[in-house]
N, C-alpha and C positions, 0 to 999 in steps of 0.2 A: 761727288757726294760721299761723305765719310760714313761707312756702314758700321764701323767698329767703335764709334764714340769718340772720334778725334775732334780737333778744333773745327768749328763750323762758324764762320762769320756771319751767316745768315740767321743763326740763333743768337749770337752775341749782340748784335745790333738791335733787334727789337726788344730783347729783354733789358737792355740798358734804358731804352725809352720807357718801357712799363715800369721798370724800377723807379725812375724819376717820378712818375705819376703816383705810384704807391707811397713813396717817401713824402710827397706833398700832402697826400691825404692823411697819413699818420701824423705829420707835424701839425696839420690843422685841427685834428681831433684832440691832441695833447694841449694845444694852446687854449682851447676851449675849456678843457679840464682844468687847466692852471688857474683860469679866472674863477671858476667855482671853488677851487680849494682856497684861494686867497680870501674869498668872501667867508668861507667856513672858519678860517683862522681868525679872522677879525671878529666874528661872533664869539668865538671862544675867549679872546682877550677882552671882549666888552662885557662879559658876565661878571657878577659880583658874588663871591671872589672870582678873579679870572682863573681859568683853567690853563695855566701856563705850560704845565708839562705835556698836556694833550696837544697844545698848540705847537710845541717844539717838534713833537713826532710828526705832526702834519706838515710842519715847515720843511723838515728833512725830506719827506716824500715830495713835497713841491720842488725842492732843489733838484731832485733826481729827474723829475719831469721836465724841468727847465733845461737841465743838461742834456737830456735826450733830444729835445726840440733843436738844440744848437747842433748836436751831432748829425741829426737827420738832414739838416740844411747844408752841412758841409758835405755829406755823402752825396747828396743831390747835385751839388756843384761838380764833384768828382765824376759821377756818372755822365753828366753833360759833356765834361772835358773829353772823356774817353769815347764818347759817342761822336764827337766832332772829329777826332783823330783816329777814326776807325781804319781809314786806308793806310795809315802809317803802321798800325798794328798788324795788318794783313801782310804787308810787304816786308817788314823787318822780321828777322829770324830771332833776335834776341830783343829783350825788352828795352825800348829807348830810354836814355838816361832821365829825360824830363818827365817820363811817365811812370818811373819805378815806384815813387811814393804813391801816386794815384792808384796803381794796380794793386800794390800791397795793402793799401788802406781799405780797398773795396774787399779784398780777400779776407783780411783780418776782421772787419766789421760784419761780414756775412754770417759768421758764427755767433754773433752777440745780439743781433736783432731779427725779429721775424719778419722776413721778406723773401717769398719764394723766388721772385724774379732775380734778386740779388745773389741767391744761391746758385741759380743757373749761370749767372755771370762768372761767379767763382769757378765753377767747373770748366767753362770754355777757357778761362785765362790759365787754369792749371794744365789743360790739354795743350795750350799753345806754348807755354813757357817751362813746362815740366813739372814733375811731382816734387822735386826738391825745391824748386822755386816756391810752390804753394806751401810747403812745410815751414819755410823760412818766414814767409809772410804771416802764417797763423801764429808762429812763435815769436814774431817780431825781432828777428835777428838778421842783420845788425841794426836795430833801431831805425827802420826806415819808414815806419807807419807814422801818419800825421799825428803830431803831438797833441793838438787840440782834440781830436777824436779820441785818442788814448785817454785823455783826462776826463772828457765828458762821459764816456762810456765805462769808467772805472767803477769798481765795486766797493771802493773805500768809502766809508761814511764821511759826510762833510764835517768841517770843523765846528766847534761851538760857536766861534766868532761869526762864521758865515750864516749859521742858523739864526743867530741873534739879529744880524744886520737885516735878513729877510723879514723877521718879525717886526723890527722897528719901521721898515719900509711899508709893510702892509698896515701897521697901525696909523702911520701918517697918511696913508692913501685913503683909509676909511675913517679918519678923524676919531681915532680911538686912543685914549689916554693909557700909555703903556710905560712903566718904569722898569727898565731892564736891569739885572744885577750885573755887577762887575765881573769880568772874566780875567782870571790871572794869566792863564796860558792860552794865547789866541791861536796856536796851532794845534791844540788838543781837540780830539774828536768830541761829539756831544756825549755826555754821560748819560747812562741809563736812568730812568726816573726812579726816585728813592721814596717818594711819598704819594699822597693822594690829592688830586686836584679838588675833589669834592670833600668838605669837612665831614667827619665822622659824627653822627648824631649822638647826643648824650644818652647814655644808658645802653647803648648797643654793645659796648665792650669789645668792638671789633679790633681796636688798637692793642688789646691785651693778649691777642694771639701770639705775638712775638715777645711778650714780656719775659724778663729772666725769671727763672723760678726762685722762690724764697729759699735761702740756705739755713738749714737748722742744724744745731749741734747735736751730735748723737748722745744719748743719755749715758751717764757715767763718766764723762770727761770733765765735769766741773771740779775743780780742786776742792778738797775739803779744808776746813779751818785748821790752821796750824796751832800747835801748842805754844805757850809763851816762851820767847827766847829763840824763835826760828823764823826764818823769812826766806822768800824766793828771790834768786839772783839770776844773772845770765848764765852762771855756772850750775845752776840747779838749786837744790835745797841746801841752806847754809845757815849755821848758827850765827848769832849776832857778834859773838865774841871772835869769829874768824875774819873780820873785816881788815884788821891790821895785817894779818898774814897775806891777805889778797893784795894789800897795797904795797907791802915790802918785797914780796917775790913776784917779779914780772911773769914768770912762768907758771903762776898759780892756775890760771884758767886753763893751761894746756895739760894739767895733771889730772889724772882720774881721781875721783873722790873715793876714799876707802872707809868703810864703816865696820871694818873687823875690830874685834875685841872692845867694841863700845867706846872707841877713842873719840874724843871731841864732843861727846854728848853732855848736855847739862846735867846737874845733879838730880833734878826732878824726873829725868827720863833715863832709864837703863837700857832702852832699845830704841832703834830708829823709827821714826813715824811710819805708819803704813803707806803704801803708794797711793797716789791720787786717782788713778784709773781703776774703776771697779769693773771687773770682767763678769758679765752676766752669764749665767749658765745657759748653754745651748739647748733649746727645746727640740726634742726629737719626736716626730709624729709617729706613732705606732698604730697601725690600722687594727680595728677590732677582728676578733676571730670569727670566721664564717659560721653561720648557724644552720642547723639542719632544717629542711622545709617542715612546716607544720602539717600534721596529718588532718585530713578533712573531718570535719565534726559530724558526729552521727546525728541522724534525725531525732527529734524529740520523742522520748518514749511514750507510747499510748497507755491508756488505762488497761487493767487486766481484762475486763469484760470485753473490750474492743479487740483484744488479742486473742481471746477464746473464740469469739465470733468469727474472726478471720481464719483461725485454724480449721474450724468446723467447715466453713464454706469451701476452703481448698481441699479438705479431705473428701468432702462429698464429690467435688468435681474430679478428683483423682480416681475415685471408685467408679464414677461413671465412664471416665474416658479410658482407663486401663482395662484391658481384657482379662477375664479369669483364667486360671491354670487349666480347668477342665476343658473349656472351650478350645484352648491351644492345643491340648493333647489330642482332642478329637480331630481337629484340622490336620494335625501332623499325620495321624493314622490314615485319614482319608487321602492324603497325598502319597503315602506309600503304596496304597492300593492302585 
């Protein structure tokens, strides 16, 4: 008995048998799920208008499920083969040549499907043939894993041609009219959806979310009207009389235009016309100066009669409450004694 976790054929053989049963159950569940998915895709194509983009996404998921079922069936056969040759595995020190692909395929697939028994099979095979053998199997070097299992468990998306073929077969199976578009590149993967399967209701303006903003010209860039005798050319502002110079001199457009000394100006103009761009003055915001807090308002003044009555009342109360000087002096003398 191996205490330190070495190879144990009594663990490998029953786990291979249990892995076969679990693979069969998983394949059966996925087959039933595939039937339901086909029915849902047919309903999407049957609607008016058909929800083709949603059906394509469902078809891609259906292809993955179909590939998984095929991969599980292949792994089931590999487990049964290894179970039947268990005595050969026990007696041989190295992996037999006709079992290398089977062993490495099971080790590689154990990391990509949810099967606890298959994980235990991987551990026992790595104990038997060494850690390096297991690492080579997980990395598929040098390409000894079953090619069909590699393809069926690949994470690459299916091609657009394959997705369309699935949709056509589903439409024919459920007697649904479906007119597929032409595919230019049959090996290209299915493109991401670019629109909506459900038409947008009028007035919702949902499609205007991604509309391009309207471009408006800034103020002041509109050219002003030119005086008579002048026109705009590719070289800028030019008098009508200078057309001959531009035609005879090929380097005319490569020479900067000079307006010094008022040369080339018509007789009715002594200066060059103003520039067409009007520079608007920059508006600078100046915050207002802080103001001192307002003093609290005094209560409204009462009439003179009410003021005098209030003074007399307070005076009488002060006279009653305040002790007289003679009384205080008498008390002070009594305390001295």
